[in-house]
C-alpha positions as CSV (number, residue, x, y, z in Angstrom):
1,M,47.9,40.1,-16.1
2,P,49.6,42.2,-18.9
3,V,52.1,44.8,-18.2
4,T,50.5,48.3,-18.2
5,T,53.5,50.5,-18.0
6,K,56.4,51.4,-20.2
7,Y,59.1,50.1,-18.0
8,V,59.8,47.2,-15.7
9,F,62.6,47.3,-13.1
10,I,63.7,43.8,-12.0
11,A,65.9,43.4,-8.7
12,S,67.2,40.1,-7.9
13,M,69.5,38.7,-5.1
14,D,70.5,35.8,-3.0
15,I,70.4,35.9,0.8
16,T,72.3,34.0,3.4
17,P,70.1,31.0,4.3
18,E,69.6,32.1,8.1
19,K,68.1,35.4,7.0
20,E,65.7,33.9,4.3
21,A,62.7,34.2,6.5
22,L,63.6,37.8,7.7
23,L,64.0,38.8,3.7
24,N,60.6,37.4,2.9
25,E,59.0,39.0,6.1
26,V,60.5,42.3,5.6
27,Y,59.9,42.3,1.9
28,D,56.2,41.6,2.2
29,T,55.5,43.7,5.2
30,E,57.8,46.8,4.8
31,H,59.8,47.1,1.6
32,V,57.2,46.5,-1.1
33,P,54.5,48.5,0.8
34,A,57.0,51.4,1.0
35,L,57.9,51.2,-2.6
36,L,54.3,50.9,-3.8
37,K,53.7,54.5,-2.2
38,V,56.5,56.0,-4.6
39,P,54.9,58.0,-7.3
40,G,55.4,56.2,-10.6
41,V,55.4,52.6,-9.0
42,I,52.3,50.8,-10.4
43,S,52.8,47.3,-9.1
44,V,55.3,44.8,-7.5
45,T,55.5,41.1,-8.2
46,R,58.0,38.8,-6.3
47,G,59.1,35.5,-7.4
48,V,61.8,32.8,-6.5
49,A,63.9,30.8,-8.9
50,E,63.2,27.0,-9.5
51,P,64.4,24.6,-12.1
52,F,62.0,23.7,-14.8
53,I,61.8,21.7,-18.0
54,V,60.8,23.4,-21.3
55,S,60.0,22.2,-25.0
56,I,62.1,23.8,-27.4
57,G,62.3,22.5,-31.3
58,G,60.5,19.3,-30.3
59,E,62.9,18.6,-27.4
60,E,62.4,18.9,-23.6
61,R,65.3,20.5,-21.9
62,S,65.8,20.6,-18.2
63,V,66.9,24.2,-16.9
64,A,68.8,24.6,-13.6
65,V,68.8,27.9,-11.6
66,G,72.5,27.9,-12.1
67,D,74.1,31.2,-11.2
68,E,70.9,33.4,-11.2
69,P,69.7,34.9,-7.9
70,K,67.1,33.0,-6.0
71,Y,64.6,36.0,-5.4
72,S,63.5,38.7,-7.7
73,A,61.0,41.6,-7.6
74,V,59.6,43.0,-10.7
75,Y,58.3,46.6,-10.4
76,E,56.1,48.0,-13.1
77,I,57.2,51.8,-13.3
78,E,56.1,54.7,-15.3
79,S,59.7,56.0,-16.3
80,P,63.3,55.4,-15.4
81,D,63.2,58.6,-13.5
82,V,61.3,56.9,-10.7
83,L,64.5,54.9,-9.6
84,V,66.4,58.2,-9.0
85,S,63.4,60.2,-7.2
86,D,63.6,61.4,-3.7
87,A,60.7,59.1,-2.9
88,W,62.4,56.0,-4.1
89,A,65.6,56.8,-2.4
90,A,63.8,57.1,1.0
91,A,61.6,54.0,0.4
92,V,64.7,51.8,-0.1
93,E,66.4,53.0,3.0
94,A,63.0,52.7,5.1
95,G,62.4,50.0,7.9
96,R,64.8,47.1,8.6
97,W,65.8,46.5,5.0
98,P,69.1,48.7,5.0
99,E,70.5,47.3,8.2
100,Q,69.0,43.9,8.7
101,V,68.5,42.4,5.3
102,R,70.7,44.2,2.7
103,P,74.0,43.4,4.4
104,F,73.2,39.6,3.9
105,T,72.3,39.7,0.4
106,S,74.7,38.7,-2.4
107,N,74.7,38.2,-6.2
108,R,72.7,41.5,-6.6
109,R,71.5,42.3,-10.2
110,Q,69.2,45.2,-11.2
111,I,67.9,45.3,-14.7
112,L,65.6,48.0,-16.3
113,R,63.4,47.0,-19.4
114,R,61.6,49.1,-21.6
115,V,58.4,47.2,-22.5
116,V,58.2,46.5,-26.3
117,E,54.6,47.1,-27.8
118,T,53.6,43.6,-29.4
119,G,50.2,44.8,-30.8
120,V,48.4,42.0,-29.2
């Protein structure tokens, strides 16, 4: 499905192994639903890193996960202002996330990308 907004916000992190199941449960049942209620958040897609092989210049290359965080969530948002709204601030502090999940995360990265029109 094509991106329909002008911005994507990507939040990535690692989690201690003993909290991995909790991260996935809280993300799916509490965190994402709360953030989807924030005005200006259009969609959320979660992903998990894995190694892969890609063909570049006629040669296949193996790509390891390396230092990249294991888990990512891609948020389609209408504007960067969404990320500093009162609704966003409340949503990221709701539920079990701040006390039971966030303290066990590491290698956190947040990236904002403006979607470039390709004309396709």
